[in-house]
N, CA, C and O atoms as a Tinker XYZ file with bonds, in Angstrom:
   456  protein
     1  N    -34.223000   27.305000  -18.407000    73     2
     2  CA   -33.177000   27.339000  -17.419000    64     1     3
     3  C    -31.930000   26.672000  -17.996000    63     2     4     5
     4  O    -32.026000   25.654000  -18.681000    81     3
     5  N    -30.779000   27.238000  -17.722000    73     3     6
     6  CA   -29.507000   26.714000  -18.219000    64     5     7
     7  C    -28.893000   25.795000  -17.169000    63     6     8     9
     8  O    -28.863000   26.115000  -15.981000    81     7
     9  N    -28.404000   24.645000  -17.634000    73     7    10
    10  CA   -27.731000   23.686000  -16.770000    64     9    11
    11  C    -26.319000   23.457000  -17.294000    63    10    12    13
    12  O    -26.092000   23.470000  -18.504000    81    11
    13  N    -25.377000   23.248000  -16.389000    73    11    14
    14  CA   -24.023000   22.848000  -16.751000    64    13    15
    15  C    -24.003000   21.336000  -16.633000    63    14    16    17
    16  O    -24.191000   20.793000  -15.544000    81    15
    17  N    -23.774000   20.649000  -17.753000    73    15    18
    18  CA   -23.868000   19.199000  -17.721000    64    17    19
    19  C    -22.856000   18.539000  -18.643000    63    18    20    21
    20  O    -22.160000   19.203000  -19.411000    81    19
    21  N    -22.792000   17.214000  -18.549000    73    19    22
    22  CA   -21.852000   16.434000  -19.350000    64    21    23
    23  C    -22.485000   16.086000  -20.688000    63    22    24    25
    24  O    -23.677000   15.790000  -20.775000    81    23
    25  N    -21.659000   16.128000  -21.729000    73    23    26
    26  CA   -22.060000   15.725000  -23.070000    64    25    27
    27  C    -21.088000   14.643000  -23.493000    63    26    28    29
    28  O    -19.884000   14.888000  -23.569000    81    27
    29  N    -21.588000   13.454000  -23.769000    73    27    30
    30  CA   -20.723000   12.312000  -24.048000    64    29    31
    31  C    -20.135000   12.402000  -25.450000    63    30    32    33
    32  O    -20.833000   12.687000  -26.423000    81    31
    33  N    -18.821000   12.149000  -25.526000    73    31    34
    34  CA   -18.134000   12.014000  -26.807000    64    33    35
    35  C    -17.233000   10.798000  -26.704000    63    34    36    37
    36  O    -17.067000   10.255000  -25.611000    81    35
    37  N    -16.653000   10.360000  -27.791000    73    35    38
    38  CA   -15.757000    9.216000  -27.758000    64    37    39
    39  C    -16.395000    7.978000  -28.332000    63    38    40    41
    40  O    -17.590000    7.950000  -28.626000    81    39
    41  N    -15.578000    6.953000  -28.487000    73    39    42
    42  CA   -16.028000    5.700000  -29.072000    64    41    43
    43  C    -16.860000    4.878000  -28.092000    63    42    44    45
    44  O    -16.927000    5.177000  -26.899000    81    43
    45  N    -17.480000    3.851000  -28.620000    73    43    46
    46  CA   -18.271000    2.942000  -27.807000    64    45    47
    47  C    -17.366000    2.272000  -26.774000    63    46    48    49
    48  O    -16.350000    1.676000  -27.131000    81    47
    49  N    -17.726000    2.368000  -25.521000    73    47    50
    50  CA   -16.927000    1.787000  -24.456000    64    49    51
    51  C    -15.739000    2.627000  -24.025000    63    50    52    53
    52  O    -14.994000    2.226000  -23.131000    81    51
    53  N    -15.545000    3.794000  -24.647000    73    51    54
    54  CA   -14.435000    4.683000  -24.304000    64    53    55
    55  C    -14.952000    6.106000  -24.140000    63    54    56    57
    56  O    -14.617000    6.973000  -24.946000    81    55
    57  N    -15.753000    6.364000  -23.125000    73    55    58
    58  CA   -16.378000    7.683000  -23.003000    64    57    59
    59  C    -15.410000    8.773000  -22.548000    63    58    60    61
    60  O    -14.539000    8.552000  -21.706000    81    59
    61  N    -15.588000    9.926000  -23.119000    73    59    62
    62  CA   -14.987000   11.171000  -22.678000    64    61    63
    63  C    -16.138000   12.157000  -22.678000    63    62    64    65
    64  O    -17.073000   12.020000  -23.467000    81    63
    65  N    -16.083000   13.136000  -21.815000    73    63    66
    66  CA   -17.210000   14.048000  -21.686000    64    65    67
    67  C    -16.775000   15.495000  -21.864000    63    66    68    69
    68  O    -15.694000   15.886000  -21.423000    81    67
    69  N    -17.619000   16.281000  -22.509000    73    67    70
    70  CA   -17.464000   17.720000  -22.542000    64    69    71
    71  C    -18.403000   18.292000  -21.493000    63    70    72    73
    72  O    -19.527000   17.815000  -21.330000    81    71
    73  N    -17.949000   19.298000  -20.795000    73    71    74
    74  CA   -18.823000   20.010000  -19.863000    64    73    75
    75  C    -19.364000   21.194000  -20.645000    63    74    76    77
    76  O    -18.599000   22.032000  -21.123000    81    75
    77  N    -20.688000   21.263000  -20.776000    73    75    78
    78  CA   -21.316000   22.281000  -21.606000    64    77    79
    79  C    -22.402000   23.014000  -20.832000    63    78    80    81
    80  O    -22.956000   22.501000  -19.860000    81    79
    81  N    -22.689000   24.223000  -21.289000    73    79    82
    82  CA   -23.857000   24.961000  -20.822000    64    81    83
    83  C    -24.952000   24.665000  -21.835000    63    82    84    85
    84  O    -24.790000   24.933000  -23.026000    81    83
    85  N    -26.062000   24.116000  -21.371000    73    83    86
    86  CA   -27.150000   23.724000  -22.261000    64    85    87
    87  C    -28.485000   24.039000  -21.603000    63    86    88    89
    88  O    -28.594000   24.106000  -20.379000    81    87
    89  N    -29.488000   24.229000  -22.436000    73    87    90
    90  CA   -30.838000   24.425000  -21.933000    64    89    91
    91  C    -31.291000   23.131000  -21.251000    63    90    92    93
    92  O    -30.947000   22.035000  -21.695000    81    91
    93  N    -32.044000   23.263000  -20.200000    73    91    94
    94  CA   -32.495000   22.118000  -19.420000    64    93    95
    95  C    -33.284000   21.129000  -20.273000    63    94    96    97
    96  O    -33.231000   19.924000  -20.026000    81    95
    97  N    -34.012000   21.617000  -21.267000    73    95    98
    98  CA   -34.877000   20.775000  -22.096000    64    97    99
    99  C    -34.141000   20.074000  -23.230000    63    98   100   101
   100  O    -34.710000   19.170000  -23.842000    81    99
   101  N    -32.904000   20.448000  -23.538000    73    99   102
   102  CA   -32.154000   19.840000  -24.639000    64   101   103
   103  C    -31.745000   18.412000  -24.285000    63   102   104   105
   104  O    -31.503000   18.116000  -23.115000    81   103
   105  N    -31.664000   17.516000  -25.284000    73   103   106
   106  CA   -31.196000   16.157000  -25.001000    64   105   107
   107  C    -29.723000   16.144000  -24.627000    63   106   108   109
   108  O    -29.008000   17.117000  -24.868000    81   107
   109  N    -29.265000   15.038000  -24.035000    73   107   110
   110  CA   -27.897000   14.938000  -23.510000    64   109   111
   111  C    -26.847000   15.316000  -24.543000    63   110   112   113
   112  O    -25.952000   16.109000  -24.250000    81   111
   113  N    -26.941000   14.769000  -25.734000    73   111   114
   114  CA   -25.947000   15.041000  -26.763000    64   113   115
   115  C    -26.483000   16.005000  -27.818000    63   114   116   117
   116  O    -25.986000   16.044000  -28.944000    81   115
   117  N    -27.485000   16.770000  -27.452000    73   115   118
   118  CA   -28.110000   17.690000  -28.401000    64   117   119
   119  C    -27.512000   19.082000  -28.351000    63   118   120   121
   120  O    -26.326000   19.260000  -28.071000    81   119
   121  N    -28.347000   20.053000  -28.624000    73   119   122
   122  CA   -27.931000   21.437000  -28.723000    64   121   123
   123  C    -27.374000   21.954000  -27.397000    63   122   124   125
   124  O    -27.901000   21.643000  -26.329000    81   123
   125  N    -26.305000   22.745000  -27.478000    73   123   126
   126  CA   -25.723000   23.351000  -26.289000    64   125   127
   127  C    -25.339000   24.787000  -26.596000    63   126   128   129
   128  O    -25.278000   25.177000  -27.762000    81   127
   129  N    -25.082000   25.574000  -25.567000    73   127   130
   130  CA   -24.773000   26.990000  -25.727000    64   129   131
   131  C    -23.275000   27.248000  -25.813000    63   130   132   133
   132  O    -22.835000   28.081000  -26.605000    81   131
   133  N    -22.483000   26.538000  -25.002000    73   131   134
   134  CA   -21.041000   26.773000  -24.971000    64   133   135
   135  C    -20.327000   25.582000  -24.352000    63   134   136   137
   136  O    -20.838000   24.958000  -23.421000    81   135
   137  N    -19.141000   25.267000  -24.872000    73   135   138
   138  CA   -18.296000   24.224000  -24.291000    64   137   139
   139  C    -17.453000   24.873000  -23.192000    63   138   140   141
   140  O    -16.766000   25.865000  -23.433000    81   139
   141  N    -17.511000   24.310000  -21.993000    73   139   142
   142  CA   -16.822000   24.890000  -20.843000    64   141   143
   143  C    -15.633000   24.062000  -20.363000    63   142   144   145
   144  O    -14.856000   24.524000  -19.527000    81   143
   145  N    -15.485000   22.861000  -20.877000    73   143   146
   146  CA   -14.354000   22.053000  -20.453000    64   145   147
   147  C    -14.474000   20.623000  -20.928000    63   146   148   149
   148  O    -15.412000   20.256000  -21.637000    81   147
   149  N    -13.493000   19.815000  -20.518000    73   147   150
   150  CA   -13.432000   18.401000  -20.889000    64   149   151
   151  C    -13.130000   17.588000  -19.642000    63   150   152   153
   152  O    -12.335000   17.997000  -18.795000    81   151
   153  N    -13.777000   16.426000  -19.538000    73   151   154
   154  CA   -13.561000   15.504000  -18.419000    64   153   155
   155  C    -13.345000   14.108000  -18.994000    63   154   156   157
   156  O    -14.199000   13.593000  -19.715000    81   155
   157  N    -12.209000   13.498000  -18.678000    73   155   158
   158  CA   -11.896000   12.158000  -19.142000    64   157   159
   159  C    -11.694000   11.258000  -17.926000    63   158   160   161
   160  O    -10.637000   11.308000  -17.296000    81   159
   161  N    -12.692000   10.433000  -17.584000    73   159   162
   162  CA   -12.566000    9.581000  -16.395000    64   161   163
   163  C    -11.704000    8.345000  -16.615000    63   162   164   165
   164  O    -11.411000    7.633000  -15.654000    81   163
   165  N    -11.287000    8.064000  -17.852000    73   163   166
   166  CA   -10.543000    6.841000  -18.153000    64   165   167
   167  C     -9.072000    6.926000  -17.785000    63   166   168   169
   168  O     -8.411000    5.894000  -17.668000    81   167
   169  N     -8.538000    8.136000  -17.599000    73   167   170
   170  CA    -7.135000    8.261000  -17.215000    64   169   171
   171  C     -6.997000    8.132000  -15.702000    63   170   172   173
   172  O     -7.981000    8.250000  -14.971000    81   171
   173  N     -5.785000    7.890000  -15.238000    73   171   174
   174  CA    -5.567000    7.785000  -13.808000    64   173   175
   175  C     -4.478000    8.770000  -13.409000    63   174   176   177
   176  O     -3.318000    8.522000  -13.737000    81   175
   177  N     -4.768000    9.853000  -12.733000    73   175   178
   178  CA    -6.072000   10.345000  -12.285000    64   177   179
   179  C     -6.872000   10.917000  -13.451000    63   178   180   181
   180  O     -6.325000   11.159000  -14.527000    81   179
   181  N     -8.147000   11.128000  -13.237000    73   179   182
   182  CA    -9.033000   11.634000  -14.283000    64   181   183
   183  C     -8.540000   12.992000  -14.787000    63   182   184   185
   184  O     -8.096000   13.829000  -14.001000    81   183
   185  N     -8.623000   13.205000  -16.107000    73   183   186
   186  CA    -8.200000   14.458000  -16.718000    64   185   187
   187  C     -9.367000   15.437000  -16.683000    63   186   188   189
   188  O    -10.464000   15.125000  -17.146000    81   187
   189  N     -9.121000   16.623000  -16.131000    73   187   190
   190  CA   -10.146000   17.657000  -16.044000    64   189   191
   191  C     -9.545000   18.957000  -16.562000    63   190   192   193
   192  O     -8.598000   19.477000  -15.972000    81   191
   193  N    -10.086000   19.490000  -17.664000    73   191   194
   194  CA    -9.672000   20.781000  -18.219000    64   193   195
   195  C    -10.900000   21.680000  -18.253000    63   194   196   197
   196  O    -11.892000   21.353000  -18.904000    81   195
   197  N    -10.839000   22.803000  -17.560000    73   195   198
   198  CA   -12.005000   23.679000  -17.441000    64   197   199
   199  C    -11.660000   25.115000  -17.810000    63   198   200   201
   200  O    -10.539000   25.573000  -17.590000    81   199
   201  N    -12.644000   25.824000  -18.376000    73   199   202
   202  CA   -12.551000   27.268000  -18.606000    64   201   203
   203  C    -13.292000   27.927000  -17.434000    63   202   204   205
   204  O    -14.481000   28.232000  -17.529000    81   203
   205  N    -12.572000   28.136000  -16.340000    73   203   206
   206  CA   -13.240000   28.559000  -15.105000    64   205   207
   207  C    -13.855000   29.945000  -15.198000    63   206   208   209
   208  O    -14.882000   30.197000  -14.569000    81   207
   209  N    -13.258000   30.853000  -15.966000    73   207   210
   210  CA   -13.858000   32.178000  -16.089000    64   209   211
   211  C    -15.243000   32.095000  -16.710000    63   210   212   213
   212  O    -16.151000   32.812000  -16.288000    81   211
   213  N    -15.422000   31.228000  -17.712000    73   211   214
   214  CA   -16.735000   31.069000  -18.348000    64   213   215
   215  C    -17.700000   30.301000  -17.444000    63   214   216   217
   216  O    -18.901000   30.572000  -17.439000    81   215
   217  N    -17.176000   29.349000  -16.685000    73   215   218
   218  CA   -18.024000   28.620000  -15.740000    64   217   219
   219  C    -18.563000   29.591000  -14.696000    63   218   220   221
   220  O    -19.747000   29.555000  -14.364000    81   219
   221  N    -17.685000   30.468000  -14.174000    73   219   222
   222  CA   -18.124000   31.451000  -13.189000    64   221   223
   223  C    -19.168000   32.390000  -13.801000    63   222   224   225
   224  O    -20.135000   32.755000  -13.133000    81   223
   225  N    -18.979000   32.781000  -15.063000    73   223   226
   226  CA   -19.947000   33.653000  -15.744000    64   225   227
   227  C    -21.323000   33.001000  -15.779000    63   226   228   229
   228  O    -22.320000   33.630000  -15.426000    81   227
   229  N    -21.379000   31.735000  -16.204000    73   227   230
   230  CA   -22.669000   31.057000  -16.297000    64   229   231
   231  C    -23.297000   30.854000  -14.917000    63   230   232   233
   232  O    -24.504000   31.030000  -14.752000    81   231
   233  N    -22.485000   30.486000  -13.931000    73   231   234
   234  CA   -23.041000   30.248000  -12.599000    64   233   235
   235  C    -23.518000   31.539000  -11.946000    63   234   236   237
   236  O    -24.509000   31.530000  -11.215000    81   235
   237  N    -22.823000   32.659000  -12.200000    73   235   238
   238  CA   -23.292000   33.949000  -11.670000    64   237   239
   239  C    -24.626000   34.336000  -12.288000    63   238   240   241
   240  O    -25.427000   35.023000  -11.654000    81   239
   241  N    -24.870000   33.903000  -13.517000    73   239   242
   242  CA   -26.118000   34.226000  -14.205000    64   241   243
   243  C    -27.205000   33.185000  -13.986000    63   242   244   245
   244  O    -28.225000   33.209000  -14.674000    81   243
   245  N    -27.007000   32.272000  -13.041000    73   243   246
   246  CA   -28.079000   31.376000  -12.639000    64   245   247
   247  C    -28.009000   29.959000  -13.161000    63   246   248   249
   248  O    -28.916000   29.176000  -12.877000    81   247
   249  N    -26.987000   29.585000  -13.909000    73   247   250
   250  CA   -26.878000   28.213000  -14.396000    64   249   251
   251  C    -26.553000   27.283000  -13.227000    63   250   252   253
   252  O    -25.748000   27.620000  -12.358000    81   251
   253  N    -27.179000   26.128000  -13.219000    73   251   254
   254  CA   -26.961000   25.152000  -12.151000    64   253   255
   255  C    -26.233000   23.931000  -12.697000    63   254   256   257
   256  O    -26.600000   23.431000  -13.760000    81   255
   257  N    -25.213000   23.439000  -12.002000    73   255   258
   258  CA   -24.553000   22.214000  -12.451000    64   257   259
   259  C    -25.392000   20.987000  -12.088000    63   258   260   261
   260  O    -26.090000   20.987000  -11.074000    81   259
   261  N    -25.323000   19.954000  -12.909000    73   259   262
   262  CA   -25.958000   18.688000  -12.566000    64   261   263
   263  C    -25.147000   18.035000  -11.453000    63   262   264   265
   264  O    -24.072000   18.519000  -11.098000    81   263
   265  N    -25.659000   16.938000  -10.902000    73   263   266
   266  CA   -24.954000   16.267000   -9.801000    64   265   267
   267  C    -23.572000   15.793000  -10.229000    63   266   268   269
   268  O    -22.603000   15.948000   -9.486000    81   267
   269  N    -23.475000   15.217000  -11.421000    73   267   270
   270  CA   -22.183000   14.697000  -11.880000    64   269   271
   271  C    -21.194000   15.824000  -12.152000    63   270   272   273
   272  O    -20.008000   15.686000  -11.849000    81   271
   273  N    -21.654000   16.928000  -12.711000    73   271   274
   274  CA   -20.771000   18.070000  -12.951000    64   273   275
   275  C    -20.360000   18.702000  -11.623000    63   274   276   277
   276  O    -19.224000   19.155000  -11.485000    81   275
   277  N    -21.253000   18.737000  -10.657000    73   275   278
   278  CA   -20.914000   19.273000   -9.341000    64   277   279
   279  C    -19.796000   18.447000   -8.701000    63   278   280   281
   280  O    -18.930000   19.005000   -8.027000    81   279
   281  N    -19.803000   17.120000   -8.904000    73   279   282
   282  CA   -18.730000   16.273000   -8.383000    64   281   283
   283  C    -17.409000   16.579000   -9.065000    63   282   284   285
   284  O    -16.362000   16.592000   -8.417000    81   283
   285  N    -17.449000   16.829000  -10.378000    73   283   286
   286  CA   -16.228000   17.183000  -11.110000    64   285   287
   287  C    -15.703000   18.523000  -10.607000    63   286   288   289
   288  O    -14.501000   18.682000  -10.395000    81   287
   289  N    -16.608000   19.492000  -10.416000    73   287   290
   290  CA   -16.202000   20.811000   -9.911000    64   289   291
   291  C    -15.607000   20.712000   -8.518000    63   290   292   293
   292  O    -14.641000   21.406000   -8.199000    81   291
   293  N    -16.180000   19.851000   -7.687000    73   291   294
   294  CA   -15.661000   19.681000   -6.330000    64   293   295
   295  C    -14.266000   19.060000   -6.362000    63   294   296   297
   296  O    -13.383000   19.466000   -5.606000    81   295
   297  N    -14.072000   18.076000   -7.236000    73   295   298
   298  CA   -12.774000   17.407000   -7.349000    64   297   299
   299  C    -11.693000   18.355000   -7.866000    63   298   300   301
   300  O    -10.533000   18.245000   -7.470000    81   299
   301  N    -12.062000   19.276000   -8.740000    73   299   302
   302  CA   -11.077000   20.193000   -9.324000    64   301   303
   303  C    -10.910000   21.466000   -8.497000    63   302   304   305
   304  O     -9.994000   22.246000   -8.759000    81   303
   305  N    -11.772000   21.696000   -7.507000    73   303   306
   306  CA   -11.687000   22.896000   -6.682000    64   305   307
   307  C    -12.467000   24.073000   -7.229000    63   306   308   309
   308  O    -12.437000   25.154000   -6.641000    81   307
   309  N    -13.158000   23.892000   -8.333000    73   307   310
   310  CA   -13.910000   24.984000   -8.959000    64   309   311
   311  C    -15.049000   25.459000   -8.057000    63   310   312   313
   312  O    -15.303000   26.659000   -7.956000    81   311
   313  N    -15.725000   24.532000   -7.413000    73   311   314
   314  CA   -16.855000   24.903000   -6.552000    64   313   315
   315  C    -16.392000   25.785000   -5.396000    63   314   316   317
   316  O    -17.053000   26.770000   -5.065000    81   315
   317  N    -15.265000   25.440000   -4.782000    73   315   318
   318  CA   -14.742000   26.238000   -3.667000    64   317   319
   319  C    -14.338000   27.631000   -4.146000    63   318   320   321
   320  O    -14.580000   28.622000   -3.457000    81   319
   321  N    -13.717000   27.706000   -5.335000    73   319   322
   322  CA   -13.330000   29.013000   -5.875000    64   321   323
   323  C    -14.563000   29.857000   -6.202000    63   322   324   325
   324  O    -14.534000   31.076000   -6.032000    81   323
   325  N    -15.648000   29.227000   -6.670000    73   323   326
   326  CA   -16.872000   29.977000   -6.957000    64   325   327
   327  C    -17.469000   30.553000   -5.673000    63   326   328   329
   328  O    -17.950000   31.686000   -5.661000    81   327
   329  N    -17.436000   29.774000   -4.600000    73   327   330
   330  CA   -17.932000   30.277000   -3.309000    64   329   331
   331  C    -17.113000   31.490000   -2.866000    63   330   332   333
   332  O    -17.670000   32.455000   -2.343000    81   331
   333  N    -15.784000   31.444000   -3.075000    73   331   334
   334  CA   -14.943000   32.591000   -2.728000    64   333   335
   335  C    -15.244000   33.786000   -3.626000    63   334   336   337
   336  O    -15.181000   34.927000   -3.169000    81   335
   337  N    -15.570000   33.546000   -4.898000    73   335   338
   338  CA   -15.943000   34.626000   -5.813000    64   337   339
   339  C    -17.214000   35.313000   -5.330000    63   338   340   341
   340  O    -17.316000   36.539000   -5.373000    81   339
   341  N    -18.183000   34.522000   -4.869000    73   339   342
   342  CA   -19.432000   35.097000   -4.356000    64   341   343
   343  C    -19.191000   35.943000   -3.115000    63   342   344   345
   344  O    -19.933000   36.892000   -2.860000    81   343
   345  N    -18.162000   35.611000   -2.342000    73   343   346
   346  CA   -17.855000   36.382000   -1.135000    64   345   347
   347  C    -17.065000   37.641000   -1.428000    63   346   348   349
   348  O    -16.868000   38.460000   -0.530000    81   347
   349  N    -16.596000   37.825000   -2.688000    73   347   350
   350  CA   -15.973000   39.077000   -3.055000    64   349   351
   351  C    -14.535000   39.027000   -3.516000    63   350   352   353
   352  O    -13.946000   40.079000   -3.763000    81   351
   353  N    -13.936000   37.842000   -3.646000    73   351   354
   354  CA   -12.558000   37.778000   -4.138000    64   353   355
   355  C    -12.514000   38.146000   -5.621000    63   354   356   357
   356  O    -13.507000   38.015000   -6.336000    81   355
   357  N    -11.357000   38.604000   -6.064000    73   355   358
   358  CA   -11.193000   39.051000   -7.445000    64   357   359
   359  C    -11.201000   37.861000   -8.405000    63   358   360   361
   360  O    -10.577000   36.833000   -8.143000    81   359
   361  N    -11.916000   38.015000   -9.518000    73   359   362
   362  CA   -12.018000   36.967000  -10.528000    64   361   363
   363  C    -10.649000   36.624000  -11.104000    63   362   364   365
   364  O    -10.346000   35.450000  -11.318000    81   363
   365  N     -9.824000   37.630000  -11.355000    73   363   366
   366  CA    -8.508000   37.398000  -11.967000    64   365   367
   367  C     -7.627000   36.514000  -11.071000    63   366   368   369
   368  O     -6.929000   35.626000  -11.561000    81   367
   369  N     -7.666000   36.766000   -9.761000    73   367   370
   370  CA    -6.862000   35.972000   -8.830000    64   369   371
   371  C     -7.342000   34.525000   -8.799000    63   370   372   373
   372  O     -6.529000   33.603000   -8.740000    81   371
   373  N     -8.644000   34.324000   -8.840000    73   371   374
   374  CA    -9.187000   32.969000   -8.805000    64   373   375
   375  C     -8.884000   32.211000  -10.094000    63   374   376   377
   376  O     -8.596000   31.015000  -10.057000    81   375
   377  N     -8.947000   32.901000  -11.236000    73   375   378
   378  CA    -8.633000   32.260000  -12.513000    64   377   379
   379  C     -7.152000   31.897000  -12.576000    63   378   380   381
   380  O     -6.792000   30.844000  -13.103000    81   379
   381  N     -6.288000   32.769000  -12.039000    73   379   382
   382  CA    -4.857000   32.463000  -11.994000    64   381   383
   383  C     -4.601000   31.252000  -11.102000    63   382   384   385
   384  O     -3.783000   30.397000  -11.439000    81   383
   385  N     -5.285000   31.174000   -9.980000    73   383   386
   386  CA    -5.155000   30.026000   -9.080000    64   385   387
   387  C     -5.632000   28.752000   -9.775000    63   386   388   389
   388  O     -5.035000   27.689000   -9.610000    81   387
   389  N     -6.709000   28.864000  -10.552000    73   387   390
   390  CA    -7.229000   27.712000  -11.288000    64   389   391
   391  C     -6.233000   27.241000  -12.343000    63   390   392   393
   392  O     -6.055000   26.038000  -12.534000    81   391
   393  N     -5.587000   28.174000  -13.023000    73   391   394
   394  CA    -4.587000   27.806000  -14.034000    64   393   395
   395  C     -3.405000   27.091000  -13.390000    63   394   396   397
   396  O     -2.865000   26.138000  -13.953000    81   395
   397  N     -3.010000   27.550000  -12.223000    73   395   398
   398  CA    -1.916000   26.901000  -11.495000    64   397   399
   399  C     -2.312000   25.489000  -11.072000    63   398   400   401
   400  O     -1.516000   24.557000  -11.181000    81   399
   401  N     -3.535000   25.337000  -10.592000    73   399   402
   402  CA    -4.020000   24.014000  -10.199000    64   401   403
   403  C     -4.110000   23.092000  -11.419000    63   402   404   405
   404  O     -3.852000   21.894000  -11.310000    81   403
   405  N     -4.471000   23.644000  -12.571000    73   403   406
   406  CA    -4.560000   22.865000  -13.804000    64   405   407
   407  C     -3.201000   22.308000  -14.201000    63   406   408   409
   408  O     -3.093000   21.148000  -14.601000    81   407
   409  N     -2.161000   23.135000  -14.092000    73   407   410
   410  CA    -0.823000   22.657000  -14.452000    64   409   411
   411  C     -0.343000   21.576000  -13.490000    63   410   412   413
   412  O      0.365000   20.656000  -13.900000    81   411
   413  N     -0.718000   21.676000  -12.221000    73   411   414
   414  CA    -0.344000   20.636000  -11.259000    64   413   415
   415  C     -1.057000   19.326000  -11.571000    63   414   416   417
   416  O     -0.460000   18.255000  -11.462000    81   415
   417  N     -2.340000   19.404000  -11.961000    73   415   418
   418  CA    -3.095000   18.194000  -12.311000    64   417   419
   419  C     -2.549000   17.558000  -13.579000    63   418   420   421
   420  O     -2.578000   16.335000  -13.716000    81   419
   421  N     -2.053000   18.368000  -14.508000    73   419   422
   422  CA    -1.581000   17.867000  -15.801000    64   421   423
   423  C     -0.107000   17.490000  -15.779000    63   422   424   425
   424  O      0.477000   17.244000  -16.834000    81   423
   425  N      0.505000   17.439000  -14.608000    73   423   426
   426  CA     1.917000   17.073000  -14.526000    64   425   427
   427  C      2.124000   15.679000  -15.102000    63   426   428   429
   428  O      1.322000   14.779000  -14.852000    81   427
   429  N      3.188000   15.495000  -15.868000    73   427   430
   430  CA     3.397000   14.192000  -16.501000    64   429   431
   431  C      3.636000   13.097000  -15.446000    63   430   432   433
   432  O      4.277000   13.321000  -14.419000    81   431
   433  N      3.108000   11.935000  -15.735000    73   431   434
   434  CA     3.270000   10.793000  -14.849000    64   433   435
   435  C      4.574000   10.096000  -15.222000    63   434   436   437
   436  O      4.822000    9.811000  -16.394000    81   435
   437  N      5.399000    9.826000  -14.222000    73   435   438
   438  CA     6.671000    9.163000  -14.472000    64   437   439
   439  C      6.429000    7.697000  -14.807000    63   438   440   441
   440  O      5.651000    7.010000  -14.145000    81   439
   441  N      7.108000    7.237000  -15.843000    73   439   442
   442  CA     6.992000    5.836000  -16.235000    64   441   443
   443  C      8.323000    5.137000  -16.023000    63   442   444   445
   444  O      9.378000    5.770000  -16.000000    81   443
   445  N      8.256000    3.865000  -15.874000    73   443   446
   446  CA     9.456000    3.064000  -15.651000    64   445   447
   447  C     10.178000    2.826000  -16.968000    63   446   448   449
   448  O      9.561000    2.470000  -17.972000    81   447
   449  N     11.484000    3.026000  -16.954000    73   447   450
   450  CA    12.283000    2.763000  -18.158000    64   449   451
   451  C     12.817000    1.335000  -18.082000    63   450   452   453
   452  O     13.328000    0.898000  -17.051000    81   451
   453  N     12.688000    0.629000  -19.186000    73   451   454
   454  CA    13.181000   -0.765000  -19.218000    64   453   455
   455  C     14.601000   -0.829000  -19.661000    63   454   456
   456  O     15.173000   -1.916000  -19.745000    81   455
């Protein structure tokens, strides 16, 4: 069975995670099938970059997200878009909406000038 889960990368004490499609039996940082995105919880707000078309492909074919990945999907709106895809909305429209949401999340944070 394929699971969508987090794969830890980064230095000691500075975790960043890749969201990957991996076999359920593979170890956390072991073999995986495809990289589907990146999640960095250390930034404020957390950085989430996802390939939603590939995520939808894996989920349509029976892949299940882990609890932590499901929380990331819920925070980014991916889970809601997948539910709309199952109800019959066009994949292209949902991917375009996801790209727009991605640009809004990645908007630069204003800093104070001294």
